[in-house]
A tleap script that builds the chain and sets N, CA, C and O, in Angstrom:
source leaprc.protein.ff14SB
mol = sequence {
  NMET SER GLU ASP TRP ALA ALA VAL ALA LYS
  ALA ILE ASN GLN ARG VAL ASN GLU LEU GLY
  TRP ARG GLN ARG GLU LEU ALA GLU ARG SER
  HIE VAL SER GLN ALA ILE VAL ARG GLU VAL
  GLN HIE HIE THR VAL GLU ARG ARG ARG SER
  PRO ARG THR LEU GLU SER LEU SER THR ALA
  LEU GLY TRP HIE PRO GLN HIE LEU ASP ALA
  VAL LEU HIE ASN ARG LYS PRO PRO GLU ALA
  ASP ASP PRO VAL THR ASP PRO THR ASP SER
  LEU TRP SER ARG LEU ASP SER VAL GLU GLN
  ARG LEU ILE GLU ILE THR GLN ARG LEU ASP
  ASP LEU LYS SER ASN LEU ALA THR VAL LEU
  GLU HIE VAL ARG ASP ARG CARG
}
set mol.1.N position { 36.726 -127.961 44.696 }
set mol.1.CA position { 38.002 -129.627 44.646 }
set mol.1.C position { 39.444 -129.399 44.970 }
set mol.1.O position { 40.120 -129.006 44.019 }
set mol.2.N position { 40.053 -129.561 46.105 }
set mol.2.CA position { 41.510 -129.332 45.926 }
set mol.2.C position { 42.362 -130.202 44.639 }
set mol.2.O position { 41.818 -130.857 43.750 }
set mol.3.N position { 43.861 -129.991 44.838 }
set mol.3.CA position { 44.395 -130.052 43.777 }
set mol.3.C position { 45.547 -130.449 44.502 }
set mol.3.O position { 46.067 -129.814 45.420 }
set mol.4.N position { 45.948 -131.631 43.996 }
set mol.4.CA position { 47.404 -132.247 44.986 }
set mol.4.C position { 48.756 -132.305 43.863 }
set mol.4.O position { 49.173 -133.319 43.305 }
set mol.5.N position { 49.164 -131.231 43.755 }
set mol.5.CA position { 49.757 -131.038 42.011 }
set mol.5.C position { 51.146 -131.865 42.905 }
set mol.5.O position { 51.842 -132.577 42.181 }
set mol.6.N position { 51.601 -131.782 44.588 }
set mol.6.CA position { 52.773 -132.667 44.652 }
set mol.6.C position { 52.481 -134.547 44.873 }
set mol.6.O position { 53.391 -135.371 44.964 }
set mol.7.N position { 51.386 -134.777 44.906 }
set mol.7.CA position { 51.301 -136.034 44.266 }
set mol.7.C position { 51.019 -136.375 42.975 }
set mol.7.O position { 50.610 -137.474 42.601 }
set mol.8.N position { 51.259 -135.342 42.247 }
set mol.8.CA position { 51.062 -135.275 40.425 }
set mol.8.C position { 52.663 -135.457 39.991 }
set mol.8.O position { 53.120 -135.999 38.984 }
set mol.9.N position { 53.496 -134.681 41.331 }
set mol.9.CA position { 54.569 -134.948 41.260 }
set mol.9.C position { 55.543 -136.168 41.370 }
set mol.9.O position { 56.377 -136.450 40.510 }
set mol.10.N position { 55.347 -136.818 42.467 }
set mol.10.CA position { 55.174 -137.629 42.905 }
set mol.10.C position { 55.169 -139.181 42.012 }
set mol.10.O position { 56.046 -140.017 41.799 }
set mol.11.N position { 53.795 -139.078 41.654 }
set mol.11.CA position { 53.750 -139.885 40.418 }
set mol.11.C position { 54.528 -139.831 38.888 }
set mol.11.O position { 55.037 -140.756 38.255 }
set mol.12.N position { 54.456 -138.908 38.674 }
set mol.12.CA position { 55.308 -138.866 37.561 }
set mol.12.C position { 56.724 -139.280 38.100 }
set mol.12.O position { 57.356 -139.981 37.310 }
set mol.13.N position { 57.358 -138.985 39.302 }
set mol.13.CA position { 58.468 -139.022 39.700 }
set mol.13.C position { 58.936 -140.466 39.964 }
set mol.13.O position { 60.161 -140.586 39.973 }
set mol.14.N position { 58.220 -141.592 40.181 }
set mol.14.CA position { 58.301 -143.062 40.743 }
set mol.14.C position { 58.096 -143.380 38.844 }
set mol.14.O position { 58.922 -144.138 38.337 }
set mol.15.N position { 57.274 -142.921 38.164 }
set mol.15.CA position { 57.124 -143.792 36.831 }
set mol.15.C position { 58.282 -143.612 35.923 }
set mol.15.O position { 58.971 -144.496 35.413 }
set mol.16.N position { 58.422 -141.914 35.765 }
set mol.16.CA position { 59.638 -142.301 35.292 }
set mol.16.C position { 61.376 -142.820 35.522 }
set mol.16.O position { 62.326 -142.752 34.741 }
set mol.17.N position { 61.267 -143.438 37.182 }
set mol.17.CA position { 62.510 -144.173 37.120 }
set mol.17.C position { 61.987 -145.319 37.145 }
set mol.17.O position { 62.788 -146.194 37.474 }
set mol.18.N position { 60.848 -145.702 36.906 }
set mol.18.CA position { 60.527 -147.332 36.864 }
set mol.18.C position { 61.067 -147.311 35.385 }
set mol.18.O position { 61.982 -148.111 35.192 }
set mol.19.N position { 60.627 -146.450 34.158 }
set mol.19.CA position { 60.669 -146.500 33.107 }
set mol.19.C position { 62.432 -146.223 32.438 }
set mol.19.O position { 62.694 -146.394 31.247 }
set mol.20.N position { 63.503 -145.769 33.507 }
set mol.20.CA position { 64.332 -144.532 33.345 }
set mol.20.C position { 64.923 -143.488 32.230 }
set mol.20.O position { 65.966 -143.158 31.665 }
set mol.21.N position { 63.792 -143.255 32.298 }
set mol.21.CA position { 63.905 -142.316 31.519 }
set mol.21.C position { 64.194 -140.730 32.293 }
set mol.21.O position { 63.835 -140.479 33.443 }
set mol.22.N position { 64.719 -140.023 31.632 }
set mol.22.CA position { 65.435 -138.646 31.550 }
set mol.22.C position { 64.186 -137.608 31.628 }
set mol.22.O position { 63.039 -137.919 31.307 }
set mol.23.N position { 64.643 -136.123 32.178 }
set mol.23.CA position { 63.073 -135.625 31.832 }
set mol.23.C position { 63.011 -134.923 30.146 }
set mol.23.O position { 61.941 -134.500 29.708 }
set mol.24.N position { 64.417 -134.872 29.240 }
set mol.24.CA position { 63.816 -134.949 28.162 }
set mol.24.C position { 63.255 -135.856 27.517 }
set mol.24.O position { 62.282 -135.569 26.820 }
set mol.25.N position { 63.657 -136.968 27.579 }
set mol.25.CA position { 63.211 -138.198 27.021 }
set mol.25.C position { 61.350 -137.926 27.380 }
set mol.25.O position { 60.694 -138.247 26.389 }
set mol.26.N position { 60.638 -137.519 28.327 }
set mol.26.CA position { 59.372 -137.991 28.629 }
set mol.26.C position { 58.809 -136.403 28.209 }
set mol.26.O position { 57.594 -136.369 28.015 }
set mol.27.N position { 59.674 -134.846 28.015 }
set mol.27.CA position { 58.958 -133.796 27.155 }
set mol.27.C position { 59.344 -134.500 25.763 }
set mol.27.O position { 58.194 -134.920 25.897 }
set mol.28.N position { 59.696 -134.905 24.873 }
set mol.28.CA position { 60.351 -135.544 23.959 }
set mol.28.C position { 58.507 -136.327 23.376 }
set mol.28.O position { 57.833 -135.923 22.428 }
set mol.29.N position { 58.237 -137.226 24.127 }
set mol.29.CA position { 57.048 -138.283 24.513 }
set mol.29.C position { 56.327 -137.996 24.261 }
set mol.29.O position { 55.543 -138.496 23.456 }
set mol.30.N position { 56.221 -136.575 25.126 }
set mol.30.CA position { 54.674 -136.287 25.541 }
set mol.30.C position { 54.253 -135.207 24.742 }
set mol.30.O position { 53.167 -134.629 24.706 }
set mol.31.N position { 55.491 -134.996 23.984 }
set mol.31.CA position { 55.456 -133.456 23.527 }
set mol.31.C position { 54.645 -132.544 24.002 }
set mol.31.O position { 53.483 -132.232 23.742 }
set mol.32.N position { 55.710 -132.032 24.997 }
set mol.32.CA position { 55.310 -131.032 26.320 }
set mol.32.C position { 57.069 -130.603 26.523 }
set mol.32.O position { 58.035 -131.367 26.527 }
set mol.33.N position { 57.040 -129.466 26.643 }
set mol.33.CA position { 57.941 -128.204 26.699 }
set mol.33.C position { 58.931 -129.233 27.832 }
set mol.33.O position { 58.251 -130.079 28.413 }
set mol.34.N position { 60.439 -129.228 28.182 }
set mol.34.CA position { 60.869 -129.234 28.716 }
set mol.34.C position { 60.661 -128.611 30.260 }
set mol.34.O position { 60.685 -129.395 31.209 }
set mol.35.N position { 60.495 -127.455 30.438 }
set mol.35.CA position { 60.266 -126.381 30.890 }
set mol.35.C position { 58.817 -126.643 31.833 }
set mol.35.O position { 58.905 -126.639 33.061 }
set mol.36.N position { 57.755 -126.823 31.285 }
set mol.36.CA position { 56.737 -127.324 31.697 }
set mol.36.C position { 56.732 -128.942 32.716 }
set mol.36.O position { 56.226 -129.132 33.822 }
set mol.37.N position { 57.581 -130.014 31.726 }
set mol.37.CA position { 57.466 -131.049 32.834 }
set mol.37.C position { 58.331 -131.156 33.988 }
set mol.37.O position { 58.224 -131.832 35.011 }
set mol.38.N position { 59.574 -130.005 33.438 }
set mol.38.CA position { 60.239 -129.308 34.887 }
set mol.38.C position { 59.425 -128.945 36.241 }
set mol.38.O position { 59.536 -129.406 37.377 }
set mol.39.N position { 58.483 -127.857 35.658 }
set mol.39.CA position { 57.717 -127.309 36.880 }
set mol.39.C position { 56.639 -128.405 37.353 }
set mol.39.O position { 56.057 -128.348 38.436 }
set mol.40.N position { 56.445 -129.480 36.321 }
set mol.40.CA position { 55.135 -130.220 37.317 }
set mol.40.C position { 56.106 -131.448 38.191 }
set mol.40.O position { 55.831 -132.071 39.217 }
set mol.41.N position { 57.353 -131.488 37.297 }
set mol.41.CA position { 57.735 -132.740 38.479 }
set mol.41.C position { 58.814 -132.458 39.453 }
set mol.41.O position { 59.326 -133.372 40.100 }
set mol.42.N position { 59.233 -131.031 39.597 }
set mol.42.CA position { 59.775 -130.647 40.757 }
set mol.42.C position { 58.886 -130.139 41.254 }
set mol.42.O position { 59.198 -129.741 42.377 }
set mol.43.N position { 57.696 -129.892 40.942 }
set mol.43.CA position { 56.561 -129.079 41.877 }
set mol.43.C position { 56.836 -127.447 42.128 }
set mol.43.O position { 56.331 -126.930 43.124 }
set mol.44.N position { 57.549 -126.737 41.318 }
set mol.44.CA position { 58.277 -125.635 41.765 }
set mol.44.C position { 57.112 -124.855 41.227 }
set mol.44.O position { 56.734 -124.009 42.037 }
set mol.45.N position { 56.690 -124.871 40.536 }
set mol.45.CA position { 55.758 -123.840 40.180 }
set mol.45.C position { 53.709 -124.537 40.102 }
set mol.45.O position { 53.283 -125.462 39.410 }
set mol.46.N position { 53.116 -123.865 40.838 }
set mol.46.CA position { 51.799 -124.300 41.223 }
set mol.46.C position { 50.831 -123.804 40.788 }
set mol.46.O position { 50.152 -122.950 41.358 }
set mol.47.N position { 50.538 -124.524 39.150 }
set mol.47.CA position { 49.638 -123.177 38.118 }
set mol.47.C position { 48.820 -124.373 37.465 }
set mol.47.O position { 49.061 -125.545 37.175 }
set mol.48.N position { 47.291 -123.154 37.339 }
set mol.48.CA position { 46.723 -124.440 36.607 }
set mol.48.C position { 46.812 -124.316 35.007 }
set mol.48.O position { 46.520 -123.554 34.084 }
set mol.49.N position { 47.477 -125.709 35.311 }
set mol.49.CA position { 47.172 -126.431 33.132 }
set mol.49.C position { 46.325 -126.694 32.352 }
set mol.49.O position { 45.176 -126.908 32.740 }
set mol.50.N position { 46.624 -126.740 31.216 }
set mol.50.CA position { 45.760 -127.322 30.160 }
set mol.50.C position { 45.491 -128.482 30.755 }
set mol.50.O position { 46.407 -128.781 31.522 }
set mol.51.N position { 44.263 -129.599 30.725 }
set mol.51.CA position { 44.021 -130.981 30.758 }
set mol.51.C position { 44.631 -131.444 29.666 }
set mol.51.O position { 44.756 -132.655 29.844 }
set mol.52.N position { 45.177 -131.076 28.410 }
set mol.52.CA position { 45.875 -131.655 27.449 }
set mol.52.C position { 47.252 -132.095 28.057 }
set mol.52.O position { 47.625 -133.259 28.198 }
set mol.53.N position { 47.958 -130.932 28.401 }
set mol.53.CA position { 49.073 -131.257 29.520 }
set mol.53.C position { 49.107 -132.608 30.353 }
set mol.53.O position { 50.012 -133.349 29.970 }
set mol.54.N position { 48.519 -132.995 31.157 }
set mol.54.CA position { 48.465 -133.665 32.106 }
set mol.54.C position { 47.790 -135.638 31.125 }
set mol.54.O position { 47.993 -136.831 31.351 }
set mol.55.N position { 47.135 -134.970 30.275 }
set mol.55.CA position { 46.418 -136.101 29.131 }
set mol.55.C position { 48.421 -136.295 28.251 }
set mol.55.O position { 48.890 -137.366 27.868 }
set mol.56.N position { 48.903 -135.376 28.205 }
set mol.56.CA position { 50.352 -135.992 27.019 }
set mol.56.C position { 51.066 -136.597 28.414 }
set mol.56.O position { 51.989 -137.398 28.264 }
set mol.57.N position { 50.764 -136.324 29.395 }
set mol.57.CA position { 52.076 -136.679 30.279 }
set mol.57.C position { 51.660 -138.423 31.000 }
set mol.57.O position { 52.491 -139.173 31.513 }
set mol.58.N position { 50.685 -138.611 30.891 }
set mol.58.CA position { 50.031 -139.805 31.134 }
set mol.58.C position { 50.087 -140.920 30.094 }
set mol.58.O position { 50.452 -142.060 30.378 }
set mol.59.N position { 49.820 -140.647 29.229 }
set mol.59.CA position { 49.556 -140.899 28.111 }
set mol.59.C position { 51.168 -141.380 27.606 }
set mol.59.O position { 51.420 -142.575 27.450 }
set mol.60.N position { 52.093 -140.431 27.402 }
set mol.60.CA position { 54.015 -140.711 27.098 }
set mol.60.C position { 54.282 -141.896 28.065 }
set mol.60.O position { 55.016 -142.837 27.763 }
set mol.61.N position { 53.643 -141.781 29.226 }
set mol.61.CA position { 53.894 -142.291 30.924 }
set mol.61.C position { 53.084 -143.864 30.384 }
set mol.61.O position { 53.111 -144.628 31.349 }
set mol.62.N position { 52.563 -144.373 29.455 }
set mol.62.CA position { 52.011 -146.041 29.883 }
set mol.62.C position { 50.679 -145.681 30.712 }
set mol.62.O position { 50.151 -146.661 31.237 }
set mol.63.N position { 50.146 -144.636 30.888 }
set mol.63.CA position { 48.693 -144.205 31.756 }
set mol.63.C position { 48.005 -144.148 30.918 }
set mol.63.O position { 48.461 -143.977 29.788 }
set mol.64.N position { 46.330 -144.292 31.184 }
set mol.64.CA position { 45.360 -144.206 30.532 }
set mol.64.C position { 45.346 -142.912 30.916 }
set mol.64.O position { 45.903 -142.530 31.945 }
set mol.65.N position { 44.548 -141.953 29.912 }
set mol.65.CA position { 45.188 -140.017 29.514 }
set mol.65.C position { 44.325 -139.323 30.699 }
set mol.65.O position { 44.577 -138.154 30.990 }
set mol.66.N position { 43.323 -140.024 31.375 }
set mol.66.CA position { 43.165 -139.569 32.678 }
set mol.66.C position { 43.924 -139.592 33.982 }
set mol.66.O position { 43.821 -138.790 34.911 }
set mol.67.N position { 44.691 -140.631 33.891 }
set mol.67.CA position { 45.613 -140.704 34.903 }
set mol.67.C position { 45.855 -139.741 35.897 }
set mol.67.O position { 45.433 -139.833 37.050 }
set mol.68.N position { 46.631 -138.682 35.392 }
set mol.68.CA position { 47.355 -138.224 36.155 }
set mol.68.C position { 46.109 -136.884 36.276 }
set mol.68.O position { 46.325 -136.134 37.228 }
set mol.69.N position { 44.901 -136.541 35.445 }
set mol.69.CA position { 44.158 -135.631 36.603 }
set mol.69.C position { 43.737 -136.158 37.250 }
set mol.69.O position { 43.065 -135.439 37.989 }
set mol.70.N position { 43.666 -137.634 37.623 }
set mol.70.CA position { 42.687 -138.388 38.853 }
set mol.70.C position { 43.873 -138.231 40.100 }
set mol.70.O position { 43.512 -138.413 41.262 }
set mol.71.N position { 45.125 -137.928 39.831 }
set mol.71.CA position { 45.565 -138.066 40.761 }
set mol.71.C position { 45.816 -136.456 41.141 }
set mol.71.O position { 46.097 -136.092 42.283 }
set mol.72.N position { 45.720 -135.859 40.391 }
set mol.72.CA position { 45.671 -134.503 40.723 }
set mol.72.C position { 44.453 -134.275 41.975 }
set mol.72.O position { 44.707 -133.476 42.878 }
set mol.73.N position { 43.278 -134.937 41.968 }
set mol.73.CA position { 42.224 -134.695 42.466 }
set mol.73.C position { 41.615 -135.701 43.000 }
set mol.73.O position { 40.431 -136.029 42.929 }
set mol.74.N position { 42.935 -136.415 43.816 }
set mol.74.CA position { 42.388 -136.881 44.811 }
set mol.74.C position { 41.313 -138.178 44.457 }
set mol.74.O position { 40.357 -138.519 45.153 }
set mol.75.N position { 41.896 -138.974 42.786 }
set mol.75.CA position { 40.620 -139.768 42.627 }
set mol.75.C position { 41.296 -141.157 41.800 }
set mol.75.O position { 42.307 -141.119 41.098 }
set mol.76.N position { 40.518 -142.284 42.061 }
set mol.76.CA position { 41.732 -143.557 41.909 }
set mol.76.C position { 41.348 -143.566 40.100 }
set mol.76.O position { 40.362 -143.651 39.369 }
set mol.77.N position { 42.631 -143.439 40.013 }
set mol.77.CA position { 43.380 -143.999 38.499 }
set mol.77.C position { 41.955 -144.743 37.349 }
set mol.77.O position { 41.268 -145.638 37.841 }
set mol.78.N position { 41.755 -144.426 36.364 }
set mol.78.CA position { 41.614 -145.618 35.451 }
set mol.78.C position { 42.545 -146.209 34.810 }
set mol.78.O position { 43.267 -145.510 34.099 }
set mol.79.N position { 42.726 -147.321 34.869 }
set mol.79.CA position { 43.014 -148.664 34.459 }
set mol.79.C position { 43.573 -147.922 32.800 }
set mol.79.O position { 43.002 -147.177 32.004 }
set mol.80.N position { 44.830 -148.515 32.814 }
set mol.80.CA position { 45.291 -147.900 31.254 }
set mol.80.C position { 44.507 -148.888 29.626 }
set mol.80.O position { 44.455 -148.504 28.457 }
set mol.81.N position { 44.139 -149.876 30.096 }
set mol.81.CA position { 43.201 -150.226 29.289 }
set mol.81.C position { 41.634 -149.609 29.299 }
set mol.81.O position { 41.091 -150.069 28.294 }
set mol.82.N position { 40.998 -149.030 29.795 }
set mol.82.CA position { 40.042 -148.406 29.698 }
set mol.82.C position { 39.875 -147.526 28.918 }
set mol.82.O position { 40.616 -146.554 28.781 }
set mol.83.N position { 38.679 -147.806 28.189 }
set mol.83.CA position { 38.391 -146.434 26.588 }
set mol.83.C position { 38.911 -145.619 26.915 }
set mol.83.O position { 39.275 -145.367 28.064 }
set mol.84.N position { 39.108 -144.832 25.653 }
set mol.84.CA position { 40.030 -143.271 26.054 }
set mol.84.C position { 38.148 -143.044 25.141 }
set mol.84.O position { 37.364 -143.633 24.397 }
set mol.85.N position { 38.339 -141.676 25.973 }
set mol.85.CA position { 36.818 -141.418 25.182 }
set mol.85.C position { 37.045 -140.482 23.851 }
set mol.85.O position { 36.252 -140.369 22.915 }
set mol.86.N position { 38.407 -139.798 24.005 }
set mol.86.CA position { 38.291 -138.860 22.530 }
set mol.86.C position { 39.415 -139.460 21.786 }
set mol.86.O position { 40.327 -139.727 22.568 }
set mol.87.N position { 39.670 -139.751 20.637 }
set mol.87.CA position { 40.809 -140.246 19.834 }
set mol.87.C position { 41.261 -139.057 19.650 }
set mol.87.O position { 42.417 -139.380 19.378 }
set mol.88.N position { 41.260 -137.642 19.568 }
set mol.88.CA position { 42.133 -137.012 19.213 }
set mol.88.C position { 42.842 -136.165 19.995 }
set mol.88.O position { 43.573 -135.250 19.617 }
set mol.89.N position { 42.405 -136.769 21.943 }
set mol.89.CA position { 43.797 -136.472 22.600 }
set mol.89.C position { 44.741 -135.987 22.474 }
set mol.89.O position { 44.987 -134.863 22.912 }
set mol.90.N position { 45.936 -137.067 21.514 }
set mol.90.CA position { 47.087 -136.662 21.066 }
set mol.90.C position { 47.109 -135.384 20.427 }
set mol.90.O position { 48.025 -134.579 20.601 }
set mol.91.N position { 46.139 -135.183 19.705 }
set mol.91.CA position { 46.336 -134.309 18.319 }
set mol.91.C position { 45.845 -132.743 19.230 }
set mol.91.O position { 45.987 -131.681 18.623 }
set mol.92.N position { 45.413 -132.731 20.340 }
set mol.92.CA position { 44.764 -131.930 20.776 }
set mol.92.C position { 45.986 -131.469 22.092 }
set mol.92.O position { 46.135 -130.298 22.442 }
set mol.93.N position { 46.684 -132.503 22.621 }
set mol.93.CA position { 48.108 -131.835 23.526 }
set mol.93.C position { 48.716 -131.277 22.558 }
set mol.93.O position { 48.786 -130.049 22.523 }
set mol.94.N position { 49.406 -132.234 21.353 }
set mol.94.CA position { 50.068 -131.339 20.702 }
set mol.94.C position { 49.732 -129.702 20.135 }
set mol.94.O position { 50.444 -128.715 19.955 }
set mol.95.N position { 48.784 -129.888 20.024 }
set mol.95.CA position { 48.514 -128.058 19.819 }
set mol.95.C position { 48.182 -127.251 20.944 }
set mol.95.O position { 47.876 -126.091 20.668 }
set mol.96.N position { 48.161 -127.674 22.489 }
set mol.96.CA position { 48.109 -126.965 23.747 }
set mol.96.C position { 49.673 -127.019 23.663 }
set mol.96.O position { 50.065 -125.877 23.905 }
set mol.97.N position { 50.877 -127.957 23.395 }
set mol.97.CA position { 52.127 -128.195 23.510 }
set mol.97.C position { 52.657 -126.616 22.837 }
set mol.97.O position { 53.481 -125.792 23.233 }
set mol.98.N position { 51.862 -126.664 21.795 }
set mol.98.CA position { 52.539 -125.303 20.228 }
set mol.98.C position { 52.124 -124.262 21.356 }
set mol.98.O position { 53.027 -123.517 21.738 }
set mol.99.N position { 50.679 -124.094 22.026 }
set mol.99.CA position { 50.569 -122.861 22.406 }
set mol.99.C position { 51.046 -122.189 23.696 }
set mol.99.O position { 51.208 -120.986 23.902 }
set mol.100.N position { 51.258 -123.340 24.610 }
set mol.100.CA position { 52.316 -123.368 25.467 }
set mol.100.C position { 53.475 -122.168 25.287 }
set mol.100.O position { 53.687 -121.018 25.673 }
set mol.101.N position { 54.134 -123.289 24.372 }
set mol.101.CA position { 55.558 -123.025 23.270 }
set mol.101.C position { 55.609 -121.520 22.913 }
set mol.101.O position { 56.546 -120.797 23.254 }
set mol.102.N position { 54.473 -121.071 22.161 }
set mol.102.CA position { 53.949 -119.557 21.602 }
set mol.102.C position { 54.164 -118.608 22.813 }
set mol.102.O position { 54.654 -117.480 22.854 }
set mol.103.N position { 53.645 -119.417 23.805 }
set mol.103.CA position { 53.138 -118.179 24.932 }
set mol.103.C position { 55.237 -118.329 25.693 }
set mol.103.O position { 56.088 -117.466 25.902 }
set mol.104.N position { 55.236 -119.055 25.770 }
set mol.104.CA position { 56.353 -118.448 26.386 }
set mol.104.C position { 57.889 -118.319 25.867 }
set mol.104.O position { 58.881 -118.466 26.581 }
set mol.105.N position { 57.880 -118.000 24.420 }
set mol.105.CA position { 58.158 -117.390 23.231 }
set mol.105.C position { 57.966 -115.644 23.334 }
set mol.105.O position { 58.638 -114.617 23.240 }
set mol.106.N position { 56.911 -115.984 23.529 }
set mol.106.CA position { 56.152 -114.243 23.442 }
set mol.106.C position { 56.872 -113.760 24.537 }
set mol.106.O position { 57.733 -112.916 24.291 }
set mol.107.N position { 56.666 -114.197 25.966 }
set mol.107.CA position { 57.203 -113.612 27.141 }
set mol.107.C position { 58.632 -113.094 26.955 }
set mol.107.O position { 58.885 -111.890 26.921 }
set mol.108.N position { 59.841 -114.357 26.799 }
set mol.108.CA position { 60.667 -113.970 26.380 }
set mol.108.C position { 60.979 -112.440 25.412 }
set mol.108.O position { 61.873 -111.633 25.664 }
set mol.109.N position { 60.020 -112.347 24.331 }
set mol.109.CA position { 60.617 -111.403 23.289 }
set mol.109.C position { 60.254 -110.064 24.234 }
set mol.109.O position { 60.899 -109.025 24.375 }
set mol.110.N position { 59.115 -110.433 24.765 }
set mol.110.CA position { 58.436 -109.314 25.493 }
set mol.110.C position { 59.727 -108.572 25.990 }
set mol.110.O position { 60.129 -107.448 25.690 }
set mol.111.N position { 60.423 -109.792 27.084 }
set mol.111.CA position { 61.214 -109.509 28.389 }
set mol.111.C position { 62.662 -109.060 27.461 }
set mol.111.O position { 63.364 -108.229 28.038 }
set mol.112.N position { 63.202 -109.569 25.977 }
set mol.112.CA position { 64.142 -108.595 25.584 }
set mol.112.C position { 63.711 -107.204 24.875 }
set mol.112.O position { 64.552 -106.309 24.788 }
set mol.113.N position { 62.825 -107.080 24.533 }
set mol.113.CA position { 62.002 -105.933 23.732 }
set mol.113.C position { 62.235 -104.862 25.156 }
set mol.113.O position { 62.315 -103.664 24.884 }
set mol.114.N position { 62.304 -105.114 26.094 }
set mol.114.CA position { 61.888 -103.949 27.310 }
set mol.114.C position { 63.414 -103.583 27.998 }
set mol.114.O position { 63.908 -102.511 28.348 }
set mol.115.N position { 63.953 -105.084 28.024 }
set mol.115.CA position { 65.672 -105.035 28.137 }
set mol.115.C position { 66.621 -104.262 27.073 }
set mol.115.O position { 67.708 -103.690 27.159 }
set mol.116.N position { 65.813 -104.484 26.161 }
set mol.116.CA position { 66.646 -103.130 24.792 }
set mol.116.C position { 66.007 -102.172 24.644 }
set mol.116.O position { 66.322 -101.564 23.621 }
set mol.117.N position { 65.036 -101.628 25.340 }
set mol.117.CA position { 64.751 -99.759 25.363 }
set mol.117.C position { 65.090 -99.698 27.033 }
set mol.117.O position { 64.691 -98.753 27.713 }
set mol.118.N position { 65.669 -100.525 27.454 }
set mol.118.CA position { 66.435 -100.061 28.917 }
set mol.118.C position { 67.506 -99.589 28.740 }
set mol.118.O position { 67.830 -98.463 29.115 }
set mol.119.N position { 68.327 -100.497 28.048 }
set mol.119.CA position { 69.768 -100.092 27.211 }
set mol.119.C position { 69.427 -98.964 26.028 }
set mol.119.O position { 70.433 -98.414 25.582 }
set mol.120.N position { 68.695 -98.721 25.699 }
set mol.120.CA position { 69.066 -97.769 24.398 }
set mol.120.C position { 68.292 -96.308 25.549 }
set mol.120.O position { 68.699 -95.161 25.359 }
set mol.121.N position { 67.436 -96.530 26.425 }
set mol.121.CA position { 67.452 -95.432 27.458 }
set mol.121.C position { 68.990 -94.814 28.193 }
set mol.121.O position { 69.248 -93.610 28.190 }
set mol.122.N position { 69.855 -95.790 28.757 }
set mol.122.CA position { 70.662 -95.628 28.959 }
set mol.122.C position { 71.858 -95.217 27.584 }
set mol.122.O position { 72.812 -94.655 28.121 }
set mol.123.N position { 72.022 -95.293 26.464 }
set mol.123.CA position { 72.952 -94.880 26.036 }
set mol.123.C position { 72.775 -93.626 25.652 }
set mol.123.O position { 73.624 -92.832 25.244 }
set mol.124.N position { 71.055 -93.408 25.873 }
set mol.124.CA position { 71.246 -91.760 25.170 }
set mol.124.C position { 71.104 -91.236 26.198 }
set mol.124.O position { 71.131 -90.027 25.968 }
set mol.125.N position { 70.950 -91.429 27.342 }
set mol.125.CA position { 71.700 -90.322 28.476 }
set mol.125.C position { 72.844 -90.380 28.637 }
set mol.125.O position { 73.310 -89.556 29.424 }
set mol.126.N position { 73.691 -91.255 28.051 }
set mol.126.CA position { 75.076 -90.949 28.544 }
set mol.126.C position { 75.978 -89.677 27.021 }
set mol.126.O position { 77.103 -89.310 26.684 }
set mol.127.N position { 74.532 -89.486 26.603 }
set mol.127.CA position { 75.243 -88.913 25.211 }
set mol.127.C position { 75.121 -86.948 25.555 }
set mol.127.O position { 75.556 -86.149 24.726 }
savepdb mol mol.pdb
quit
């Protein structure tokens, strides 16, 4: 099944404009990191996302939790008042957001460790 991330970006951008929000507000309301919101909104990085990320964004934008997943997979989005299948979606999306932030922090720490090792190597070579 093909995924249309450009359609997801377009839907988000249209809705954010309707609501008069900035990217930061969407990130705060959805509990999705601003970096991820930026990637999805600008369609700069096309990679597999947690379903909870799209659910959190959908819910924050006032849509049914499955709205953006439907857009992604070229399906008709459910109506906002359709019943939500799992009331813990918000909690799971927040946990996914925390997990994603921890991954980002770990990557940054690994980069810092690598850079520090390079600097130390150059200092030792100068002695």
